[in-house]
C-alpha distance (Angstrom), angle and dihedral (degrees) to the residues before:
residue distance angle dihedral
M1 . . .
T2 3.80 . .
T3 3.80 124.4 .
T4 3.77 112.2 -116.5
S5 3.80 116.3 -161.1
S6 3.82 120.0 -118.2
E7 3.78 90.1 -118.4
T8 3.84 91.6 55.1
L9 3.78 90.0 49.3
F10 3.77 90.7 47.2
R11 3.87 92.0 51.8
Q12 3.89 91.9 45.6
A13 3.84 91.1 49.3
A14 3.90 93.2 46.7
Q15 3.79 91.2 48.6
A16 3.80 92.8 48.7
E17 3.78 92.5 46.6
D18 3.82 96.8 43.7
G19 3.78 81.1 -133.9
I20 3.76 131.0 124.1
S21 3.85 113.9 12.3
I22 3.69 118.2 -101.2
S23 3.74 90.3 -121.6
A24 3.79 94.1 61.1
G25 3.83 89.5 88.7
A26 3.77 87.9 52.5
R27 3.76 91.4 54.8
V28 3.86 92.8 50.7
A29 3.75 88.4 51.5
H30 3.84 92.4 50.1
V31 3.86 89.2 52.3
R32 3.73 92.7 50.4
L33 3.76 90.7 49.9
A34 3.79 91.8 48.2
I35 3.80 90.7 52.1
E36 3.80 93.7 44.4
S37 3.88 91.3 49.2
G38 3.92 93.4 47.5
R39 3.72 94.6 -112.6
A40 3.79 92.2 113.6
I41 3.81 135.0 26.5
V42 3.74 136.0 -162.5
V43 3.73 116.9 -137.5
D44 3.71 125.6 -168.7
L45 3.68 112.1 -134.1
T46 3.79 98.8 174.8
G47 3.78 92.0 112.7
V48 3.75 92.4 53.6
P49 3.83 114.8 87.8
E50 3.83 108.4 -107.2
A51 3.79 91.7 -122.8
A52 3.90 91.4 59.3
R53 3.92 96.9 44.0
T54 3.78 94.1 87.0
A55 3.80 93.6 52.6
L56 3.84 90.6 45.0
I57 3.75 91.6 49.6
A58 3.84 90.0 51.9
E59 3.85 90.1 50.2
I60 3.77 90.7 50.0
K61 3.83 90.4 50.2
D62 3.89 89.9 48.0
L63 3.87 90.1 52.5
V64 3.73 91.2 51.0
Q65 3.79 93.2 47.7
K66 3.81 91.7 50.9
A67 3.80 88.6 50.7
V68 3.90 93.4 53.2
V69 3.78 110.1 106.1
P70 3.81 106.4 -151.1
S71 3.75 113.1 -133.7
P72 3.82 117.7 -141.9
A73 3.87 89.5 -107.7
R74 3.91 89.3 58.7
Q75 3.74 98.8 48.5
P76 3.82 116.9 95.3
A77 3.91 112.9 -112.3
S78 3.76 93.1 -112.8
E79 3.89 91.0 60.1
T80 3.84 94.5 48.3
T81 3.76 95.3 48.3
N82 3.82 102.5 34.1
G83 3.84 99.6 29.6
P84 3.84 124.5 -121.5
R85 3.76 119.9 -34.7
C-alpha cells in the first residue's frame, strides 16, 4: 500500500465533490507566508465589543495607510511633476 499525502487526498476529494476550489490550499499557503514574512498580521479582537470592532479595524487600516511610503512608481504623474496637492 502506498502512502498518499494529505494534500493529494484533499485535492482528489475536492475534485470528486466539485466542492472547494483546488486553489484554496494555495491561498492558505500565501496567507501563512505573508504572516511569517511580516507582511500580514493576525489580531485577536475577541476582547473588543462587537459594536466597536468595525471602527477599530478602520483605525488600524488608517494607521497602515499613513505608514505607507509611496514609491516613485506608485505616485500618479500629476503628483510627481506638480508636487502634492
